[in-house]
FIFI-782421 format. One record per residue (C-alpha): residue in three letters; x, y, z. Coordinates in steps of 0.2 Angstrom, whole numbers, padded with zeros to 4 digits, always signed. Last residue first. Example, Ala and Ser with C-alpha at 12.3 -4.5 7.8 and 13.67 -1.06 7.14 Angstrom:
BEGIN
SER+0068-0005+0036 ALA+0062-0022+0039 
***
This chain:
BEGIN
ALA+0435+0487+0321 ALA+0427+0503+0315 ARG+0411+0497+0323 HIS+0419+0495+0339 VAL+0430+0512+0337 GLN+0414+0522+0335 LYS+0405+0514+0349 ILE+0417+0520+0360 ALA+0419+0535+0356 THR+0399+0538+0356 LEU+0399+0532+0375 ARG+0414+0544+0379 ALA+0402+0557+0372 ARG+0386+0552+0383 HIS+0397+0549+0398 LEU+0405+0568+0396 ALA+0388+0575+0394 GLU+0381+0567+0410 ALA+0397+0571+0420 ILE+0396+0589+0413 ALA+0376+0590+0417 LYS+0380+0584+0434 GLY+0390+0599+0439 GLN+0390+0614+0426 LEU+0388+0616+0407 GLY+0394+0632+0401 GLN+0399+0627+0383 GLU+0416+0630+0388 VAL+0414+0617+0403 PHE+0408+0605+0390 PRO+0424+0608+0380 GLY+0435+0606+0395 ALA+0427+0590+0400 GLU+0440+0577+0392 ILE+0435+0564+0377 ALA+0452+0555+0373 SER+0447+0544+0389 ALA+0433+0536+0380 ALA+0444+0531+0364 ALA+0460+0525+0374 TYR+0449+0515+0387 THR+0440+0506+0374 GLU+0457+0503+0363 ARG+0466+0496+0381 MET+0450+0485+0384 ILE+0449+0477+0368 ARG+0467+0474+0365 PRO+0469+0466+0382 GLN+0455+0456+0380 ASP+0457+0449+0363 PHE+0471+0435+0369 VAL+0487+0429+0361 ARG+0491+0413+0368 ASP+0507+0409+0376 GLU+0501+0404+0395 TYR+0486+0395+0388 GLY+0490+0378+0387 PRO+0489+0374+0406 ARG+0481+0388+0415 GLY+0487+0404+0422 ARG+0486+0413+0406 SER+0467+0421+0407 ASP+0472+0426+0425 ALA+0489+0433+0423 GLU+0479+0444+0409 CYS+0467+0448+0424 ALA+0482+0456+0434 LEU+0489+0464+0419 LEU+0473+0473+0414 PHE+0471+0479+0433 GLN+0489+0485+0433 GLU+0485+0496+0418 TYR+0468+0502+0426 ARG+0479+0506+0442 GLU+0492+0518+0430 PRO+0475+0527+0422 ARG+0469+0533+0440 ARG+0458+0547+0435 PHE+0451+0540+0419 ALA+0451+0521+0425 ASP+0441+0525+0439 LEU+0437+0505+0441 ALA+0419+0509+0441 GLU+0420+0521+0428 LEU+0430+0509+0416 THR+0417+0496+0421 LYS+0403+0509+0416 LEU+0411+0512+0399 LEU+0411+0493+0396 THR+0394+0490+0401 THR+0387+0505+0389 ASP+0397+0498+0375 LYS+0388+0481+0377 LEU+0399+0466+0384 GLU+0405+0450+0374 GLY+0421+0455+0367 ALA+0426+0460+0385 ARG+0419+0444+0394 HIS+0437+0441+0402 TYR+0438+0459+0408 HIS+0420+0460+0417 LEU+0426+0442+0424 HIS+0439+0452+0432 TYR+0428+0464+0439 ARG+0424+0461+0458 THR+0442+0453+0463 VAL+0452+0465+0451 MET+0445+0480+0459 VAL+0447+0472+0476 ALA+0466+0468+0474 LEU+0468+0485+0466 GLU+0462+0493+0480 ARG+0470+0483+0494 PHE+0488+0484+0486 GLU+0487+0502+0485 ASN+0479+0504+0503 PRO+0492+0495+0511 ILE+0490+0478+0520 LYS+0487+0479+0538 TYR+0488+0460+0541 ARG+0471+0457+0546 ASP+0462+0472+0538 CYS+0471+0465+0520 LEU+0463+0448+0524 ALA+0446+0456+0528 GLU+0447+0465+0513 VAL+0450+0452+0501 LEU+0436+0439+0509 PRO+0425+0453+0509 VAL+0429+0453+0489 GLY+0428+0436+0485 ARG+0409+0433+0489 GLU+0407+0448+0475 GLU+0418+0438+0463 HIS+0412+0421+0465 ASP+0395+0426+0460 ILE+0392+0410+0452 HIS+0407+0397+0454 SER+0402+0380+0443 PRO+0411+0365+0448 LEU+0403+0366+0460 GLU+0385+0372+0463 GLU+0381+0358+0477 ALA+0396+0361+0486 PRO+0392+0378+0490 THR+0405+0391+0482 THR+0416+0398+0497 GLY+0433+0394+0491 LYS+0429+0402+0474 GLY+0427+0419+0483 LEU+0446+0419+0485 ASP+0448+0420+0466 HIS+0456+0436+0464 VAL+0469+0434+0479 LEU+0485+0430+0471 ALA+0482+0440+0456 ALA+0478+0456+0466 PHE+0495+0452+0476 ARG+0507+0450+0459 VAL+0499+0466+0453 VAL+0504+0475+0469 PRO+0520+0467+0470 ASP+0525+0475+0452 ASP+0538+0465+0443 SER+0525+0464+0430 LEU+0520+0451+0416 LYS+0530+0437+0419 VAL+0528+0437+0439 ALA+0509+0438+0434 GLN+0512+0422+0425 GLN+0518+0414+0440 LEU+0505+0421+0452 VAL+0491+0414+0440 LEU+0498+0396+0439 MET+0497+0399+0459 THR+0480+0402+0459 HIS+0476+0389+0446 VAL+0483+0376+0457 GLY+0473+0382+0471 THR+0456+0383+0460 ASP+0460+0364+0454 ILE+0453+0359+0437 GLU+0471+0361+0430 PRO+0461+0361+0412 HIS+0452+0376+0418 HIS+0440+0383+0405 GLN+0433+0365+0399 GLU+0438+0358+0415 PRO+0425+0367+0425 GLN+0432+0372+0441 PRO+0436+0359+0456 VAL+0440+0366+0474 GLY+0453+0354+0480 TYR+0466+0368+0486 LEU+0455+0385+0487 ARG+0455+0384+0506 ASP+0473+0387+0508 VAL+0471+0405+0500 GLU+0458+0410+0513 PRO+0467+0401+0526 PHE+0481+0412+0524 LEU+0491+0411+0540 ARG+0484+0395+0549 ALA+0480+0386+0533 LEU+0497+0393+0524 ALA+0507+0386+0539 GLY+0503+0368+0538 CYS+0521+0363+0533 GLU+0518+0359+0514 ARG+0506+0374+0513 LEU+0519+0386+0519 VAL+0531+0379+0505 GLU+0519+0382+0490 PHE+0514+0400+0499 PHE+0532+0404+0496 THR+0535+0393+0480 GLU+0521+0404+0471 PRO+0533+0420+0473 HIS+0545+0412+0461 ASP+0555+0426+0454 GLU+0555+0436+0470 GLN+0545+0453+0474 LEU+0530+0444+0482 ALA+0541+0435+0494 ARG+0548+0451+0501 LEU+0528+0457+0503 THR+0523+0442+0511 GLU+0538+0444+0524 GLN+0532+0461+0527 TRP+0515+0455+0529 VAL+0518+0443+0540 ARG+0530+0454+0552 GLU+0516+0467+0552 PRO+0501+0455+0556 VAL+0513+0448+0574 LEU+0517+0430+0573 ALA+0511+0421+0589 ASP+0500+0409+0580 VAL+0514+0401+0570 GLU+0522+0395+0588 GLY+0505+0386+0589 ASN+0513+0368+0593 ASP+0507+0360+0577 VAL+0513+0375+0567 MET+0531+0374+0575 GLN+0530+0354+0573 GLN+0526+0357+0554 MET+0541+0369+0552 LEU+0553+0355+0562 THR+0548+0342+0549 ARG+0551+0353+0534 THR+0568+0357+0543 GLU+0571+0337+0542 ASP+0565+0334+0524 ALA+0578+0349+0518 VAL+0570+0363+0510 ARG+0572+0364+0491 PHE+0584+0373+0480 GLY+0584+0371+0462 PHE+0593+0387+0457 GLY+0577+0395+0451 ALA+0570+0390+0467 PHE+0582+0402+0476 ARG+0572+0417+0480 ALA+0555+0407+0483 ALA+0565+0396+0493 PHE+0571+0410+0502 ARG+0554+0415+0507 ALA+0549+0400+0511 VAL+0563+0398+0524 ARG+0561+0416+0531 LEU+0542+0413+0534 ILE+0545+0399+0544 ARG+0559+0407+0552 VAL+0547+0420+0559 PRO+0541+0407+0571 ASP+0557+0408+0582 GLU+0561+0395+0594 VAL+0560+0380+0582 PHE+0576+0385+0573 ALA+0585+0382+0591 PRO+0586+0363+0585 SER+0601+0368+0575 VAL+0607+0376+0559 HIS+0591+0372+0548 ARG+0593+0368+0530 LEU+0588+0374+0513 LEU+0597+0362+0502 ARG+0604+0364+0483 ASP+0617+0351+0486 LYS+0631+0362+0481 ILE+0623+0376+0493 ASP+0621+0362+0508 GLN+0640+0359+0506 ARG+0643+0377+0507 GLY+0633+0379+0521 ASP+0642+0365+0531 PHE+0637+0370+0548 PRO+0656+0377+0554 ASP+0659+0387+0540 ILE+0671+0400+0540 ILE+0677+0406+0522 GLU+0693+0412+0519 GLY+0694+0428+0510 THR+0708+0438+0518 ASP+0697+0450+0526 THR+0689+0434+0534 GLU+0672+0428+0527 ALA+0659+0420+0538 MET+0645+0406+0536 ALA+0628+0404+0543 ASN+0616+0410+0530 ILE+0618+0394+0518 THR+0615+0385+0537 LEU+0599+0391+0538 ASP+0592+0401+0555 ARG+0605+0409+0562 ARG+0609+0406+0581 ALA+0624+0396+0577 LEU+0633+0409+0567 ASP+0635+0419+0583 GLN+0641+0405+0594 GLU+0655+0401+0580 LEU+0661+0418+0580 THR+0665+0417+0598 VAL+0656+0427+0612 GLU+0670+0432+0625 PRO+0668+0451+0620 ALA+0650+0451+0624 ALA+0634+0452+0618 HIS+0621+0442+0625 PHE+0602+0443+0619 SER+0585+0439+0626 PHE+0570+0431+0617 GLY+0553+0433+0615 THR+0550+0444+0602 TYR+0548+0430+0588 GLY+0534+0422+0597 PRO+0532+0414+0614 GLY+0544+0418+0629 THR+0563+0418+0636 LYS+0572+0410+0622 ARG+0591+0413+0623 GLU+0602+0423+0611 THR+0620+0424+0609 ARG+0631+0438+0601 ALA+0644+0444+0592 LEU+0643+0463+0590 ALA+0636+0470+0576 TYR+0643+0480+0562 GLU+0633+0488+0549 GLU+0637+0497+0533 HIS+0640+0517+0535 THR+0656+0516+0524 GLU+0666+0529+0533 PRO+0662+0529+0552 HIS+0655+0511+0551 LEU+0636+0510+0557 PHE+0635+0501+0574 VAL+0625+0486+0581 PRO+0624+0481+0599 PHE+0607+0473+0604 ASP+0589+0478+0606 ARG+0591+0497+0600 GLY+0604+0496+0587 VAL+0610+0511+0580 PRO+0626+0516+0588 ARG+0639+0524+0578 TYR+0658+0520+0577 GLY+0672+0531+0579 ALA+0684+0518+0585 ASP+0681+0524+0603 LEU+0663+0521+0599 MET+0668+0503+0595 GLU+0678+0501+0610 GLN+0664+0507+0620 PRO+0652+0494+0615 THR+0664+0481+0619 ALA+0675+0470+0606 GLY+0681+0452+0604 VAL+0672+0448+0589 VAL+0664+0460+0576 VAL+0651+0454+0564 TRP+0647+0461+0547 ASP+0634+0463+0535 ARG+0636+0468+0516 ASP+0622+0472+0506 LYS+0619+0470+0486 VAL+0632+0456+0483 PRO+0628+0451+0465 LEU+0626+0433+0463 GLU+0640+0421+0461 LEU+0631+0407+0473 LEU+0647+0406+0483 LYS+0649+0427+0483 ASP+0628+0428+0486 ARG+0630+0416+0504 VAL+0645+0425+0510 CYS+0634+0443+0507 GLY+0619+0434+0513 GLY+0627+0429+0529 VAL+0643+0436+0537 GLN+0658+0447+0534 TYR+0670+0445+0548 THR+0679+0458+0559 GLU+0690+0455+0573 MET+0695+0464+0589 
***
């Protein structure tokens, strides 16, 4: 029985990154031998065990064979005769197909170290095409390592395009698409995830609402970048700078989906794109079973982001109605998420990235003034039900007016 550290922990060590999780492969052992050594079985599809003391995962070396479409269409073979190189050969990228011995020796049969030096994301073998999840994983690793200058190797991109053309990507289940997308949204360069998917044609199949934005013009006086797809990626970049919350970043990504359905004769204007965008956001969330906290904020940002941008022009009554529509008084944390996503929209334009905008101040001051008014005093006056709500509304409106007059 021989054990090796494998995969991401070896890669990250070579990149001088913190190693968060360690994965191990065991060569030359049977499941019974693992049990006899005190390991606890956890694998359902293939033999994986938890170390009796560290509780880290140890998987028996295995090979895999394609048996059907999609990422579930595989059979696995784990046996003592499976070699380390055979196990590494089934992995997706060369930088993930290295192992390290207990003495620190790096075993690198597919030149992963050279690809790290060259900053390349390159597939291990032609078997890459058998698993459509690898398209998402490559895009996610591109997002993770974009700051290091990594790019997808040309030959790997060609394989990804072939997989899209062959319909393999259509076999992806919604939960897995969202899982990889969520992980990408938590990286430092999530925009790269969507750019890589677009380059191989997968964005049009998986996120057609986003892909459709490319080539759609916007008024140049407000959007120097003109192209709505380019703007969307710039907004996502700014959302990363403003927040590490993937809920905020997702809302930034989808806020302008309605612009993809603007009639050609109305371009470059996008009248009512907010309302047209809402059902698109809802359909996307339905398709990938995206959690409600993502859905709710995304819908609100889509519907009300122009209210935010026009905060300095809106009447006090409209500002208050917007706060009420956003449920800001009961959900102040979500209101702050809304403001961050909208601010990312403002900054997601060339030349606007570092500007000081009035809207965040106006929206926060408005909220602070209105939220300081509570229902307690009206209850003490003997008001009930609808009368409390009406009195609360009037008092909050007065508070907002006073703030704005003082300003």
